[in-house]
Residue, then its C-alpha position, 0 to 999 in steps of 0.5 A: m588492507r585498512d582501505l579494504c576493510e573500510k570499504k567492506q564496512v561501508y557496503k555492510n552499512a549500506a546493505r543494512d540501511q537498505r534492508e531497514l528501508e525495505i522493512r519500513k516501506s513494507s509495513e507503512p500503512l495507507g494514509t486516512e485520505w487514501k482510505i476515504l478516497t478508495l472507499i468513496l470512489p472504488m474504481v479500477s484505478t484504485f487497483i492500479l494504485s495498489g499494484f503501484y504500491k506493491s511493485n515499489g515495496y509498500d506491501k501494507k499500503a497495497k493491501d490496505v488499498a485493496i481492502w478499502t476498495f472492496f469495502g467501497f464496492v460492498g457499500y455501493m452494492v448495499r445502497i443499490v439493494i436498499l434503494s431497489r427495495v424502497l423504490 
């Protein structure tokens, strides 16, 4: 009986640890180097990276990649408009 209780406690602890890990992963922000990279090089591959993060439970990182990629595209569009008016 005691052996069964110990196993049950081990499974409860493992489940709790798994939930804590999932919560930490889902709220982990994107690193500064990745923000800069997606801002400078907004490509389709960054959306693939976002999908990779999302599928592995890194929800905040996935959202940050999409946001910074969008900012990069907007930045390039602004540069194109400004250069077309100047030239």
